[in-house]
VOLOLO-608467 format. One record per atom (N, C-alpha, C): residue number from 1; residue in one letter; y, z, x. Coordinates in steps of 0.2 Angstrom, whole numbers. Example, Ala and Ser with C-alpha at 12.3 -4.5 7.8 and 13.67 -1.06 7.14 Angstrom:
// residues 2
1 / A / -28 / 39 / 66
1 / A / -22 / 39 / 62
1 / A / -16 / 39 / 66
2 / S / -11 / 35 / 64
2 / S / -5 / 36 / 68
2 / S / 0 / 39 / 64
// end
This chain:
// residues 115
1 / M / -155 / 74 / 538
1 / M / -154 / 79 / 533
1 / M / -154 / 86 / 534
2 / A / -159 / 88 / 538
2 / A / -160 / 95 / 540
2 / A / -154 / 97 / 544
3 / A / -151 / 93 / 548
3 / A / -145 / 95 / 552
3 / A / -139 / 96 / 547
4 / T / -138 / 92 / 542
4 / T / -133 / 94 / 537
4 / T / -134 / 100 / 534
5 / H / -140 / 102 / 532
5 / H / -142 / 108 / 529
5 / H / -140 / 114 / 533
6 / H / -142 / 113 / 540
6 / H / -141 / 118 / 545
6 / H / -133 / 120 / 546
7 / R / -129 / 114 / 546
7 / R / -122 / 115 / 546
7 / R / -119 / 118 / 540
8 / D / -121 / 116 / 534
8 / D / -119 / 120 / 528
8 / D / -120 / 127 / 528
9 / R / -126 / 129 / 531
9 / R / -128 / 136 / 531
9 / R / -124 / 140 / 536
10 / E / -122 / 136 / 542
10 / E / -118 / 140 / 547
10 / E / -111 / 141 / 544
11 / Q / -109 / 136 / 540
11 / Q / -102 / 136 / 538
11 / Q / -102 / 142 / 532
12 / Q / -107 / 142 / 528
12 / Q / -107 / 148 / 523
12 / Q / -107 / 154 / 527
13 / L / -111 / 155 / 532
13 / L / -111 / 161 / 536
13 / L / -105 / 163 / 539
14 / G / -102 / 158 / 542
14 / G / -95 / 159 / 545
14 / G / -90 / 161 / 540
15 / A / -90 / 158 / 534
15 / A / -85 / 160 / 528
15 / A / -87 / 167 / 526
16 / L / -93 / 169 / 525
16 / L / -95 / 175 / 523
16 / L / -93 / 181 / 528
17 / S / -94 / 179 / 535
17 / S / -92 / 184 / 540
17 / S / -84 / 185 / 540
18 / L / -80 / 179 / 539
18 / L / -73 / 180 / 538
18 / L / -71 / 184 / 532
19 / A / -74 / 183 / 527
19 / A / -72 / 187 / 521
19 / A / -74 / 194 / 521
20 / N / -79 / 196 / 525
20 / N / -81 / 203 / 526
20 / N / -76 / 206 / 531
21 / A / -74 / 202 / 536
21 / A / -69 / 205 / 540
21 / A / -62 / 206 / 537
22 / V / -60 / 202 / 532
22 / V / -54 / 203 / 528
22 / V / -55 / 209 / 524
23 / R / -60 / 210 / 520
23 / R / -61 / 215 / 516
23 / R / -62 / 222 / 520
24 / H / -64 / 222 / 526
24 / H / -65 / 228 / 530
24 / H / -58 / 230 / 532
25 / R / -53 / 225 / 534
25 / R / -46 / 226 / 536
25 / R / -42 / 229 / 530
26 / I / -44 / 227 / 524
26 / I / -40 / 229 / 519
26 / I / -43 / 237 / 517
27 / H / -49 / 238 / 518
27 / H / -52 / 245 / 517
27 / H / -49 / 249 / 522
28 / L / -48 / 247 / 529
28 / L / -45 / 252 / 534
28 / L / -38 / 253 / 532
29 / A / -34 / 248 / 530
29 / A / -27 / 249 / 528
29 / A / -27 / 254 / 522
30 / K / -31 / 254 / 517
30 / K / -31 / 258 / 512
30 / K / -33 / 265 / 514
31 / C / -37 / 266 / 519
31 / C / -39 / 273 / 521
31 / C / -33 / 276 / 525
32 / D / -30 / 271 / 529
32 / D / -24 / 274 / 533
32 / D / -18 / 276 / 528
33 / L / -18 / 273 / 522
33 / L / -13 / 275 / 517
33 / L / -15 / 281 / 514
34 / Y / -21 / 282 / 513
34 / Y / -23 / 288 / 509
34 / Y / -22 / 294 / 514
35 / E / -24 / 293 / 520
35 / E / -24 / 299 / 525
35 / E / -17 / 300 / 528
36 / G / -12 / 295 / 526
36 / G / -5 / 296 / 528
36 / G / -4 / 294 / 535
37 / R / -8 / 290 / 538
37 / R / -7 / 287 / 545
37 / R / -2 / 282 / 545
38 / R / -1 / 278 / 539
38 / R / 3 / 273 / 538
38 / R / 7 / 274 / 532
39 / A / 14 / 272 / 532
39 / A / 18 / 272 / 526
39 / A / 17 / 266 / 522
40 / I / 17 / 267 / 515
40 / I / 16 / 261 / 511
40 / I / 21 / 256 / 512
41 / W / 28 / 258 / 513
41 / W / 33 / 254 / 513
41 / W / 33 / 249 / 519
42 / D / 30 / 252 / 525
42 / D / 29 / 248 / 531
42 / D / 23 / 243 / 530
43 / V / 18 / 245 / 526
43 / V / 13 / 240 / 525
43 / V / 15 / 234 / 520
44 / I / 19 / 236 / 515
44 / I / 22 / 231 / 510
44 / I / 27 / 226 / 514
45 / A / 31 / 229 / 518
45 / A / 36 / 225 / 521
45 / A / 34 / 221 / 527
46 / D / 29 / 224 / 531
46 / D / 27 / 221 / 537
46 / D / 20 / 219 / 538
47 / A / 17 / 218 / 532
47 / A / 10 / 217 / 533
47 / A / 8 / 210 / 536
48 / G / 3 / 209 / 540
48 / G / 1 / 203 / 543
48 / G / -3 / 199 / 539
49 / P / -5 / 193 / 541
49 / P / -9 / 189 / 537
49 / P / -16 / 192 / 535
50 / E / -18 / 197 / 539
50 / E / -25 / 200 / 537
50 / E / -24 / 203 / 530
51 / L / -19 / 205 / 528
51 / L / -18 / 209 / 522
51 / L / -15 / 204 / 516
52 / A / -15 / 198 / 517
52 / A / -12 / 194 / 512
52 / A / -15 / 193 / 506
53 / S / -22 / 194 / 506
53 / S / -26 / 194 / 500
53 / S / -27 / 201 / 497
54 / A / -24 / 206 / 499
54 / A / -24 / 213 / 497
54 / A / -20 / 213 / 490
55 / P / -23 / 216 / 485
55 / P / -19 / 217 / 479
55 / P / -14 / 223 / 480
56 / V / -8 / 221 / 478
56 / V / -3 / 226 / 480
56 / V / -4 / 233 / 476
57 / L / -6 / 232 / 470
57 / L / -8 / 238 / 466
57 / L / -13 / 242 / 469
58 / D / -18 / 239 / 472
58 / D / -23 / 243 / 475
58 / D / -20 / 247 / 481
59 / L / -16 / 244 / 485
59 / L / -13 / 247 / 491
59 / L / -8 / 253 / 489
60 / I / -5 / 252 / 484
60 / I / 0 / 257 / 481
60 / I / -4 / 263 / 479
61 / T / -9 / 262 / 475
61 / T / -13 / 267 / 472
61 / T / -18 / 271 / 477
62 / A / -18 / 268 / 483
62 / A / -22 / 271 / 489
62 / A / -18 / 277 / 492
63 / V / -11 / 277 / 490
63 / V / -7 / 283 / 492
63 / V / -8 / 289 / 488
64 / R / -9 / 295 / 491
64 / R / -10 / 301 / 487
64 / R / -4 / 302 / 483
65 / G / -5 / 303 / 476
65 / G / 1 / 305 / 472
65 / G / 3 / 299 / 468
66 / L / 1 / 293 / 470
66 / L / 2 / 287 / 466
66 / L / -4 / 284 / 462
67 / G / -4 / 285 / 456
67 / G / -9 / 283 / 452
67 / G / -7 / 276 / 449
68 / R / -11 / 273 / 445
68 / R / -10 / 266 / 442
68 / R / -4 / 266 / 438
69 / V / -2 / 271 / 434
69 / V / 3 / 271 / 429
69 / V / 10 / 271 / 434
70 / K / 10 / 275 / 438
70 / K / 16 / 275 / 443
70 / K / 17 / 269 / 447
71 / A / 12 / 267 / 449
71 / A / 12 / 260 / 453
71 / A / 14 / 254 / 449
72 / E / 12 / 254 / 443
72 / E / 14 / 249 / 438
72 / E / 21 / 249 / 437
73 / R / 23 / 255 / 436
73 / R / 31 / 256 / 434
73 / R / 35 / 254 / 440
74 / L / 33 / 256 / 446
74 / L / 36 / 254 / 452
74 / L / 37 / 246 / 453
75 / M / 31 / 243 / 452
75 / M / 30 / 236 / 452
75 / M / 34 / 232 / 447
76 / A / 35 / 235 / 441
76 / A / 39 / 232 / 435
76 / A / 46 / 232 / 437
77 / G / 48 / 237 / 441
77 / G / 55 / 238 / 443
77 / G / 57 / 233 / 448
78 / V / 53 / 229 / 451
78 / V / 55 / 224 / 456
78 / V / 57 / 218 / 453
79 / P / 55 / 214 / 449
79 / P / 49 / 214 / 445
79 / P / 43 / 210 / 448
80 / V / 37 / 213 / 448
80 / V / 31 / 210 / 451
80 / V / 26 / 211 / 446
81 / S / 21 / 206 / 445
81 / S / 16 / 206 / 441
81 / S / 11 / 212 / 444
82 / H / 7 / 215 / 440
82 / H / 3 / 220 / 442
82 / H / -3 / 218 / 446
83 / D / -5 / 211 / 445
83 / D / -11 / 208 / 448
83 / D / -9 / 204 / 454
84 / V / -3 / 204 / 457
84 / V / -1 / 200 / 462
84 / V / -4 / 203 / 469
85 / R / -5 / 198 / 473
85 / R / -8 / 200 / 480
85 / R / -2 / 199 / 485
86 / L / -3 / 203 / 490
86 / L / 3 / 204 / 495
86 / L / 6 / 197 / 498
87 / G / 1 / 193 / 499
87 / G / 3 / 186 / 501
87 / G / 7 / 182 / 496
88 / Q / 6 / 184 / 490
88 / Q / 10 / 180 / 485
88 / Q / 17 / 182 / 483
89 / M / 19 / 188 / 486
89 / M / 25 / 190 / 485
89 / M / 30 / 187 / 489
90 / T / 36 / 186 / 487
90 / T / 42 / 183 / 491
90 / T / 44 / 189 / 496
91 / R / 48 / 187 / 501
91 / R / 51 / 192 / 505
91 / R / 55 / 196 / 502
92 / K / 59 / 194 / 497
92 / K / 64 / 198 / 493
92 / K / 60 / 203 / 489
93 / Q / 55 / 201 / 486
93 / Q / 51 / 206 / 482
93 / Q / 48 / 211 / 486
94 / R / 45 / 209 / 492
94 / R / 42 / 214 / 496
94 / R / 47 / 219 / 499
95 / K / 53 / 217 / 500
95 / K / 59 / 221 / 503
95 / K / 61 / 226 / 497
96 / R / 62 / 223 / 491
96 / R / 64 / 228 / 485
96 / R / 58 / 233 / 484
97 / L / 52 / 231 / 484
97 / L / 47 / 236 / 483
97 / L / 46 / 241 / 488
98 / A / 47 / 239 / 494
98 / A / 47 / 243 / 500
98 / A / 52 / 248 / 500
99 / Q / 58 / 246 / 498
99 / Q / 64 / 250 / 497
99 / Q / 63 / 255 / 492
100 / A / 60 / 253 / 486
100 / A / 59 / 258 / 480
100 / A / 54 / 263 / 482
101 / L / 49 / 261 / 486
101 / L / 44 / 266 / 488
101 / L / 47 / 271 / 494
102 / Q / 52 / 268 / 498
102 / Q / 54 / 272 / 503
102 / Q / 60 / 278 / 501
103 / T / 62 / 277 / 495
103 / T / 67 / 282 / 493
103 / T / 64 / 288 / 492
104 / Q / 68 / 293 / 493
104 / Q / 66 / 300 / 493
104 / Q / 64 / 302 / 486
105 / D / 67 / 300 / 481
105 / D / 66 / 302 / 474
105 / D / 62 / 298 / 470
106 / W / 58 / 293 / 473
106 / W / 55 / 288 / 469
106 / W / 50 / 292 / 464
107 / R / 47 / 297 / 465
107 / R / 43 / 300 / 460
107 / R / 47 / 302 / 454
108 / R / 53 / 305 / 455
108 / R / 57 / 307 / 449
108 / R / 59 / 301 / 445
109 / R / 61 / 296 / 449
109 / R / 64 / 290 / 446
109 / R / 58 / 286 / 442
110 / V / 52 / 287 / 444
110 / V / 47 / 284 / 441
110 / V / 45 / 287 / 434
111 / R / 46 / 294 / 434
111 / R / 45 / 298 / 428
111 / R / 50 / 297 / 423
112 / R / 56 / 296 / 425
112 / R / 62 / 294 / 421
112 / R / 62 / 287 / 418
113 / G / 58 / 283 / 421
113 / G / 57 / 276 / 419
113 / G / 63 / 272 / 422
114 / E / 66 / 274 / 428
114 / E / 71 / 270 / 431
114 / E / 68 / 265 / 436
115 / L / 62 / 266 / 438
115 / L / 59 / 261 / 442
115 / L / 53 / 257 / 438
// end
């Protein structure tokens, strides 16, 4: 019985370690977005499995100049739910959102309600 408890504890610690590593990678991606080291459209279009659990709204709002309202308007133009995670989006949704973010005039289009 003690061996079973020990295995369960090891499994819990392993899962916790994995969850912390994923959260850390998401944090680093958000820092890169904030500092401008990565483009948001590249993260959305080409994110690896390490960012699959990242909320898309959180990634977009990590970009300077994009608050929650603008991000929700952009996502509604795709259309994508505001609480979707990157791994839940279809390839087509990711491509459309990345294209909307990559356009030169996205800020003006968001203000007008076109996106």
